[in-house]
TIBA-366279 format. One record per residue (C-alpha): residue number from 1; residue in three letters; x, y, z. Coordinates in Angstrom, 1 decimal, padded with zeros to 4 digits. Each point is the difference from the previous one (the first is absolute). Example, Ala and Ser with C-alpha at 12.3 -4.5 7.8 and 13.67 -1.06 7.14 Angstrom:
<pts>
<1 "ALA" <012.3 -004.5 007.8>>;
<2 "SER" <001.4 003.4 -000.7>>;
</pts>
This chain:
<pts>
<1 "UNK" <-000.1 -000.1 -000.4>>;
<2 "UNK" <001.7 003.6 -000.5>>;
<3 "UNK" <-000.4 003.6 000.7>>;
<4 "UNK" <-000.7 002.8 -002.3>>;
<5 "UNK" <-000.2 003.5 000.1>>;
<6 "UNK" <-001.6 002.8 -002.3>>;
<7 "UNK" <-000.5 003.6 000.5>>;
<8 "UNK" <-002.4 002.9 -002.0>>;
<9 "UNK" <-000.4 003.4 000.0>>;
<10 "UNK" <-003.5 001.3 000.4>>;
<11 "UNK" <-001.0 003.7 -000.8>>;
<12 "UNK" <-002.4 -000.1 003.0>>;
<13 "UNK" <000.0 000.1 003.7>>;
<14 "UNK" <000.7 -002.7 002.4>>;
<15 "UNK" <-003.8 -000.1 000.8>>;
<16 "UNK" <-001.4 000.2 -003.2>>;
<17 "UNK" <002.9 -002.9 -000.7>>;
<18 "UNK" <-001.2 -002.0 003.0>>;
<19 "UNK" <-003.6 000.5 -000.7>>;
<20 "UNK" <000.4 -001.4 -003.3>>;
<21 "UNK" <002.0 -003.1 001.1>>;
<22 "UNK" <-003.4 -000.5 002.6>>;
<23 "UNK" <-002.9 000.6 -002.5>>;
<24 "UNK" <-001.0 -003.2 -001.4>>;
<25 "UNK" <-001.9 001.6 -003.4>>;
<26 "UNK" <003.7 001.4 -000.4>>;
<27 "UNK" <001.6 -002.8 000.4>>;
<28 "UNK" <-001.7 -001.9 -002.8>>;
<29 "UNK" <001.3 003.1 -001.9>>;
<30 "UNK" <003.9 000.0 000.7>>;
<31 "UNK" <001.0 -003.2 001.4>>;
<32 "UNK" <-000.5 -002.2 -002.5>>;
<33 "UNK" <002.7 -000.5 -003.1>>;
<34 "UNK" <-000.8 000.4 -003.6>>;
<35 "UNK" <-001.8 -002.5 -001.3>>;
<36 "UNK" <-001.8 -000.6 002.6>>;
<37 "UNK" <-003.3 001.3 001.9>>;
<38 "UNK" <-000.4 -000.3 003.7>>;
<39 "UNK" <-003.4 -000.6 002.3>>;
<40 "UNK" <000.1 000.9 003.8>>;
<41 "UNK" <-002.3 -002.7 001.4>>;
<42 "UNK" <001.2 001.1 003.5>>;
<43 "UNK" <001.8 003.1 001.5>>;
<44 "UNK" <-000.1 001.0 003.9>>;
<45 "UNK" <002.7 002.2 000.2>>;
<46 "UNK" <000.6 000.2 004.5>>;
<47 "UNK" <003.0 -001.5 001.3>>;
<48 "UNK" <-001.0 -004.1 000.0>>;
<49 "UNK" <-002.6 000.7 -002.6>>;
<50 "UNK" <-000.1 -002.4 -003.1>>;
<51 "UNK" <000.0 000.4 -004.4>>;
<52 "UNK" <-000.7 -002.4 -002.7>>;
<53 "UNK" <001.0 001.0 -003.2>>;
<54 "UNK" <-000.2 -001.6 -003.4>>;
<55 "UNK" <002.2 000.7 -003.2>>;
<56 "UNK" <-001.2 -001.2 -003.2>>;
<57 "UNK" <001.9 000.0 -003.6>>;
<58 "UNK" <-001.9 002.0 -002.7>>;
<59 "UNK" <001.9 -002.4 -002.2>>;
<60 "UNK" <-001.0 -003.6 -000.6>>;
<61 "UNK" <003.3 -002.4 000.5>>;
<62 "UNK" <001.0 001.6 003.0>>;
<63 "UNK" <000.8 -002.5 003.3>>;
<64 "UNK" <-001.4 001.0 003.1>>;
<65 "UNK" <000.9 -001.0 003.1>>;
<66 "UNK" <-003.6 -001.0 001.8>>;
<67 "UNK" <-001.7 -000.6 -003.4>>;
<68 "UNK" <001.1 -000.1 -003.8>>;
<69 "UNK" <-000.4 003.6 -000.5>>;
<70 "UNK" <-000.1 001.5 003.6>>;
<71 "UNK" <002.1 000.8 003.1>>;
<72 "UNK" <-001.8 000.4 003.2>>;
<73 "UNK" <001.7 001.2 003.0>>;
<74 "UNK" <-001.3 000.7 003.5>>;
<75 "UNK" <001.5 001.4 003.1>>;
<76 "UNK" <000.0 002.5 002.7>>;
<77 "UNK" <001.2 003.0 001.2>>;
<78 "UNK" <002.5 -000.2 002.9>>;
<79 "UNK" <001.1 003.5 000.3>>;
<80 "UNK" <-001.3 003.3 -001.0>>;
<81 "UNK" <001.6 003.4 000.8>>;
<82 "UNK" <-002.2 002.9 -001.5>>;
<83 "UNK" <001.7 001.4 -002.6>>;
<84 "UNK" <003.6 -001.7 000.7>>;
<85 "UNK" <-000.4 -003.8 -000.4>>;
<86 "UNK" <-002.1 -003.0 -001.1>>;
<87 "UNK" <001.3 -003.3 000.9>>;
<88 "UNK" <-002.2 -003.1 -001.1>>;
<89 "UNK" <000.4 -003.1 -000.4>>;
<90 "UNK" <-001.2 -002.0 -003.5>>;
<91 "UNK" <-000.3 -003.8 -001.1>>;
<92 "UNK" <-000.8 -001.3 -003.1>>;
<93 "UNK" <-003.3 -002.4 -000.2>>;
<94 "UNK" <001.7 -003.1 -001.7>>;
<95 "UNK" <000.6 -003.4 000.2>>;
<96 "UNK" <003.5 000.4 -001.8>>;
<97 "UNK" <002.2 -000.4 003.1>>;
<98 "UNK" <002.9 002.7 -001.7>>;
<99 "UNK" <-002.3 002.5 000.2>>;
<100 "UNK" <-001.4 -000.8 003.5>>;
<101 "UNK" <001.0 002.0 002.7>>;
<102 "UNK" <-000.4 003.3 001.6>>;
<103 "UNK" <002.0 002.7 -000.9>>;
<104 "UNK" <000.1 003.8 001.4>>;
<105 "UNK" <-000.4 003.4 -001.7>>;
<106 "UNK" <001.4 003.0 001.8>>;
<107 "UNK" <-001.2 003.3 -001.9>>;
<108 "UNK" <002.1 002.8 001.2>>;
<109 "UNK" <-001.2 003.9 -000.7>>;
<110 "UNK" <002.6 002.7 000.5>>;
<111 "UNK" <-001.4 003.8 -000.5>>;
<112 "UNK" <002.6 001.4 -002.8>>;
<113 "UNK" <000.0 003.1 -002.1>>;
<114 "UNK" <-003.2 000.0 -002.2>>;
<115 "UNK" <-001.2 -003.2 001.2>>;
<116 "UNK" <000.9 -003.5 001.9>>;
<117 "UNK" <002.6 -002.3 -000.6>>;
<118 "UNK" <-001.5 -003.2 000.1>>;
<119 "UNK" <002.2 -003.4 001.2>>;
<120 "UNK" <-001.8 -003.4 -000.1>>;
<121 "UNK" <002.3 -003.4 001.5>>;
<122 "UNK" <-001.4 -002.8 -000.8>>;
<123 "UNK" <001.3 -002.7 002.2>>;
<124 "UNK" <-000.2 -004.2 -000.2>>;
<125 "UNK" <-001.0 -000.2 -003.2>>;
<126 "UNK" <-000.8 -003.8 -001.0>>;
<127 "UNK" <002.9 -001.8 -001.7>>;
<128 "UNK" <-002.8 -000.3 -003.0>>;
<129 "UNK" <-000.7 003.7 -000.6>>;
<130 "UNK" <002.4 001.8 -002.1>>;
<131 "UNK" <001.8 002.6 001.4>>;
<132 "UNK" <000.2 001.5 -003.9>>;
<133 "UNK" <-003.7 -000.8 -000.6>>;
<134 "UNK" <-000.7 001.8 004.1>>;
<135 "UNK" <002.3 003.0 -001.2>>;
<136 "UNK" <-001.4 000.9 -003.5>>;
<137 "UNK" <-003.8 -000.6 001.7>>;
<138 "UNK" <000.8 002.3 002.9>>;
<139 "UNK" <001.8 002.4 -002.0>>;
<140 "UNK" <-002.9 000.2 -002.6>>;
<141 "UNK" <-002.3 000.5 002.9>>;
<142 "UNK" <001.6 002.8 001.9>>;
<143 "UNK" <000.3 001.7 -003.5>>;
<144 "UNK" <-003.5 -000.1 000.0>>;
<145 "UNK" <-000.6 001.3 003.8>>;
<146 "UNK" <002.1 003.1 -001.3>>;
<147 "UNK" <-001.8 000.8 -003.0>>;
<148 "UNK" <-003.5 -000.4 001.8>>;
<149 "UNK" <001.1 002.3 002.9>>;
<150 "UNK" <001.4 002.5 -002.7>>;
<151 "UNK" <-003.2 000.7 -001.5>>;
<152 "UNK" <-001.6 003.0 001.9>>;
<153 "UNK" <-003.0 -001.0 002.0>>;
<154 "UNK" <000.6 -003.9 000.2>>;
<155 "UNK" <001.7 000.2 003.7>>;
<156 "UNK" <-002.1 -001.2 002.6>>;
</pts>
């Protein structure tokens, strides 16, 4: 199991970024790689609160971890520090042993001139999760988050 870190500058204040991290309607818009769509089934944004999300490939022929075209994951919020940090424990719903196991994602927000520097650290990636694919997916999603919050009137 491995560890990865990514960062993204977002032209919005930490408060707006934090609120977007915890809004299930907005999660469906940004926290999904290109070529997939997201559906939030459950989302209780409080310490100990649970969530469940499905990411479905739009193109046929893509192989999901849960069903032939879908990756479903569930987890809980371990720590929520307003405008500063979100710690999640996440696990794929799969029968594939190499994809099983709890991952931890820590998202930290730091005020920066003109916006926020978001840093995301992924720990305990299961051995079947390609670090390269994980990085590409997260960089894509974080880019969507930055674009979403750059649009006037979009920030919660």
